[in-house]
N, C-alpha and C positions, 0 to 999 in steps of 0.2 A: 504494500500500500504506500503510495507516494505521500510526501509531506503535504502537498497541496490537497490531496484527498482528505487528509486528517483534519484540514481546516474548513471543509465544506460548510459546516454549520457554525463557524466562528465569524460570521459576518457582523458588522457593526449594527446592532439592533436599535441603538438610539437613533441613528440616521433613518433606518427603515420605519420606525414608529413615527418619527416626524413627517416622513413622506406620506404614510398612511393617513395621518391626521389631516394633512393638507388636501389630499385627494378626497377623503371622505367628507370633510367640511365643505370643500369646493362643490362636490356633487349636491349636497343639501341646498346650497345657494343657487346652483344651476336649476334644480327642481323648482325652487321658489320663483326664480326669474322667468321660467319658461312654461310653467303649467297653466292650463286654461280651465276655468270652471272650478266647481267645488270638489269634484271627484278626481282622483289621481290613479291612473293605471300605470304602475311602475314599469311594466313591460311593454308600454306603448312605444315602439321603436320609430314611430313617425315623429315623436316629440324629442327635442334636444336632451331632456333629462333621461329619456329611455335610451337614446343613442349613446349618451355618455356612460350609462351603466354598462352597455355592451362594450364600449371602448375600455372601461376599467377592467372588465372580465378578461378581455384579450390582453390587457397590460400585465395581468398576473402570469399569463402564459409566456409573455415576452420576458418578464423578470426571470422566470425559471430557465429560459433559454440562455439569457445573458450570464447567469450565475453558473450554469452547467459547463460553459466553455472554459478552457484553461486560460489563465492570465496571460500566458505567452502568446495566445492567439491575437490579443489586442495589440501587442507589441509588434509581432511579426507582420501582421496584415494592416497595420495602421495606414501605410502609404496606399495600399490597394483600396481600402475603404474610402480614403479621401478622394482618390481618382474616380471611383465609381459614383461617389456623391456629387462630384463636379459634373460628371457626364449626365447624371440624372437631371441636373438643373439646366444644362445646355439643351437637353431634349425638350424642355418646356417651350422653347422658341419654335419648335416644330409641332409638338403634340399637346401643348399646354392648354388649359381651360381658363378663360378670363372670368374672374369673379371680382366684382366691385372695382373694376379698372386695373387689376393686377393679374398678370398671367403667371401665376405662381402655383397652380394646382394641376394634377393629372386627374381626369375624370375616369373613374373605374366603376362601371355599373351605376348604382345610385349614390355612390360616395366619392369623395375627393381625397387626394393625398398631396400634401405640401412638402416637397423635397427639402426646402430650406430649413425645416424644423429638424431634420436628421443631419443636415450639413454641419450643425454646431458641434455635435459629438465627433463627427469625422474630422473636422478642422482641429478640435482639441487633441485628438489622437495624433494628427499629423504634426502639430506644434510640439507635443510631448516627445514624439520621435525625433524631430529635428533638434530640439534643444538638449536632448539627452545624448546626442552624439559627442564623443570626447573631443572632437576637433572643432566644435562650435563654441564660440565665445561672443556673447552679445556686446562686448566692448569693442569688437571688431566690426567695422562699418559694413563689410561684405556680408557677414553673418546677420547683421541687422536687416539688410535689404532682403535676404532670403526669407527671414522670418516674416517681414511685412508683406512679402509677395504671397506667402501661404494664406494669410488672412485677407489679403486684398482680392484674391481671385473669387472666393464665394461672395464677398461683399459687393463686388462689381456685378457679378451675375444676378444677384438679388436686386441690386439697384436697377438693372436693365429690365427686370420684371415689373418695375414700378412699385416696389415694396420697400420704401425708404426706411421705415421703422426697423424691419428685420436686418437691413444692411448695416444700420448703426450699431447693432449688437456687437459686431466684430471689433469695435473700438475698445471693448472690455478687455481684450487680450493685451493691451498696453500694460495693464497692471501685472499680468503674468510675466511679461518681458522684464518689467522693472524688478520683480522679485528674483528673476534669474540673472540679473546683472546689467540690464539696460541702463545707461547713464541717466541720471535724474533730469538732465537738461531736456529730455524729451517730454517729461511730465510738465516741467516749467514752460516749455514751448507750447504744449497743448493747452495749458491753462491760460497762457498769455494770448494765444490766438482766439480762444473763446471770448476773453474779455474785450479784445480789440474788435472782434466781430459784433458783439453786442453794443459796444460803444459807437461803432461806425453807424449801425442802424438807428440807435437811439439818439445820438448827439451830433453825428456828422463827422466829416473828415478833419476839420480844423481842431475840433475838441479832442478827437482821437490822438492827433499829433501832440497836443498839449499834455494830455494824460500820459502818453508814452514818455515824453520829456521829463515830467515830474517823477515818474516811476524810476527811470534810469538815474536821475540825479540823486534821488533818495537812496537808491541802492549803493551808489558810490560813496555817499556821505556816511551811511551806516557802516559800510565796510572800510571807511577811512582810506579810500583809494582815490587817486587823482583821475578825473574823467578823461578818457581818451576821445579827443574831439572827432577824429575820423570815424571811429567805431560807433560813437554815440550818434553822430549824424547819419550813418548808414542804417542803424536800427530804427531811428525816427522815420527816415525815408521809406524803409521797408513797411513800417506800420501804416504810413499814408497810402502807399501803393496797395497794401492789403485792404485798407478801408474802401478805396475806390473800387477794388475788385469785388468786395462784398456787396456794395451797393449795386454794381452792375449785375451780379448774379441774382440779387434779390429782385431787381426790377425786370430782368429779361429772361431768366432761366426758370425760376420757381413758378409752379402753377399757382393759379389764383387762390385756391383753398389753402395752400401752404403759406402764401404770403399773409392771408387773413389771420391764420392761426398765430403766426409770429407777431403780426401787428397788434393783436389783442394782448398777447402775452407781455410784450414790451411796452404796451400802452402807446403805440405809435399813432393810432387813429384818434383824432380829436373830435370828430363830428359825432355827437350823441346819436343822431338818427342812423348814421352808418354803423355805429357800434351795435345798436339794437337790431339792425337788419342782419348783421353777421351772427349775432347770438341766436337769432331765430332760424338761421340757415345752417351754415357749416358747423357752428358750435352748439347746435341744439342738444346733442348728446351730452356734452360737457355741462351745459347749463342745467339740464334736468338731473344729471348725476350729482352735481353739487347740492341741488335742492333736496335730493333723496338722502344724501349723507347727513346734511345739516338737520333734517327732520327727525333723524333717529335719536338724537339726544344722547343721554348717558347710557341707557340700557336698551334702547331700540323699541320698536313697536311690537316685537314678538315675531317668531318664526311663522312664515306664510301670512303675516298680517300687515306687511308693508303696503300702504295704499298706492304709492307711486310705482312700486315694483309690480304688484298685481294688476295695476291699471296700465301697465306697459308704457309708462311715460318715457322711459329711457329705451330707445330702439336697440335691439340686439344686446340687451343688458347681460345676457348670460355669457357673452364672449369677453371682449376687452374691458367692459365696464362692470364686471361681476363684483368688484369691490364696493360699488355703490349699493348693491343688495345687502352686503354685510353691514354697511353703515346705517341703512334705514332700519333693518329688522333686528340687528344685534347691537346697534349703537356704538358708542365709544369703547365699551367693554369688548365687543366682538371684534372691532377693527384692531384694537390693541392686541387682542389674542392672536390674530392672524399675523400681525407684524412681529410679535414676539416669537412665534413658531418659525417664521422665516429667518429671523436673526439667529435663533438657536441652531437651525439647520446650517446656515452659512458658517457660523463659528465652529460647528462640529466638523464640517468639511475642511476648514482651514486647519483645525487642530490635527485631524487625521493626516492631512497633507504634509504637515511638518514632521510627522512620525515616520514617513516613508523612507525606506533605505534606498530606494531606486529613484533616480532623478526623473525618469519617465513618469512614475506614479505621482511624484510630487507636482510636477508641471501639469499633469492632467488634472489633479485635484484642484489646483489653483485655477485652472481654466474653467472647471465646473462651477466653482464659487463665483468667479468673475461674471460668467454668463448669467447665472441665477440672480446675482446681485443687480446686474444691469436691468434685467427684466422686472425684478421686484421694485427697484427704485423708480424706473421710468413709468411703469404701469400705474402704481399707486399715486405718484406725483401727477401723472396725466389725469387720472380720474378725479383728483382733488383740485385740479386747475393750477397746480404749482409750476408745471412746465407745459410746453406746447403739446397738443395732441399728436402723437406719433402712430399709435395703433399697434401695440405688441401685447401679447397675452400675459396674464399672471401665471407663473409656472405652477403646474399641478392643480390649478384652481379654475382657470377659464375653460369654457366648453371647446372641444375639438379633439378629434382622435390623433391627428398628426402632431399637435402640440404636446398632448399628454404622452404619446409614445416617444417623441423626440427627447423630451426632458427626462423621461424614465430611462431611456438608453444612456443618456448623458450621465445621470446619477449612478445607475447601477453598474455601469462599467467601472466606475471608481470604487464602489463598494466591493466589487470582485477583486480589483487590484489591491485594495486595502486588506482583504482577507488573506492575501498571499504575501504580505509585505516582509515576513521573516525569511522567505525563500530567496535564494539568489537566482538570477536569470543568467 
C-alpha cells in the first residue's frame, strides 16, 4: 500500500465543511430567489433551484473523481490541461452560444457550459508548474514575461468573448507572483496606475499631473533623497500621457453601459435627470439590490419572507446578485455569517499553502485563495454598490453549474494536493 493511499481519508475536513456550508446556504438562497408561488417542488428541474440541486449532486461525483486521482496527475498533466482549456475557449468563436451579449457558452442539449469557469483551475495549475521549475526566478525579467503570458492568454480570450468581468479575475495572480518573488515595484505600479486612472477620469489631466508631482516630491522628502529632475519629469510626463490615454479609451472604446457604470461610481455625471435615467436603466439591478439589502435590517425579514426577493424586484437575483437575498431575508447577521465563512475559508487555504513542502502545491494554493478572494471581494462590493458592476458570481453560492463545478475543481485539486503534502514527488 502506497503512502498516498494511506492518506486517502486524511483530507482537510475544515476546508470541506466550509465548502459544504457555502454550497448548502447558497442553495437555500437560490431557492428563495427563484421559487414561484406558495408550493415548492424541490425536484422541479425546470426551476433554477431544482437545476442547482442537480448540479450539486453531480458536484459530489466530481469531488470523488478529483480526490481519487493521484496528486502526481495534476503535476504531470498541468500543461496539457491548460492547453486543452485554451483550445476549448478558442472553439467558442466557432461553436459558441451568445447569451446576454457574451459568446462564452457551449450549448449542449438544454444546458450550457462556460469554459472560462474551468480555465481558472487550468491556469492555476499551469502557473504552479511554471513557477515550481528550478530554473524560474521571478526576479528575472524573462521569467516574469513568461508568467504574465500564461495568465494573459485566457484573459485575452475571455475579453474577446465580451466577458470583461471574468477576464479581470486573472489580475488576482499578481498576488501569487508577489508571494513567489515578484518585485514589489509591480504592486506599487499597479496601485499607482489605478489611482492615476481614477484621477484622470474624475479630475482631468492637469490635476493628475499635479497629484503625481506632489506624490513624487513627498516620496523624496520622506526618504530624504534629492529629487532627480530628469527622472521626476519623465514620471510626470508618463502620468499625463496615461491620463490622456485613459480619457481616450473611456470616450471611444468602452461601451455605453460600461461608461455609465463608471460614471455613476465616480460621480462623474452631474445632471440629476441623467442620473435617475441611468439608475432606472442599466443600474436597475444594483438599485433594487441595495434596497433589498438595506430593508433586511439587523436580522432580516425571515427565510422565504423577503418581499423584494419574492416579488422578483431584482432581475436574475439568484445569479450574481444572490447576496442581496441574504441581506433582505437574513439581515446583517446573515451577511456577516457569509463573509465570515468566506474569510475562514481563505485563511484556511493560505495556512495550508504555507505548510506545503512542494512549491507546486504552495503556488497552486495561493492561486486558489487569490481567485476566490477576487470573486468574493468584487461580487459583494458590486452588489452593495461599492464598486462598478462587473458581473462575476459569488463562489459556491451563485446559481450555475459551470461556476459551481469550476470553483469545486479549483478547490478540491488543492485539497488533494494538501492530503499528499508529506510525500515527495
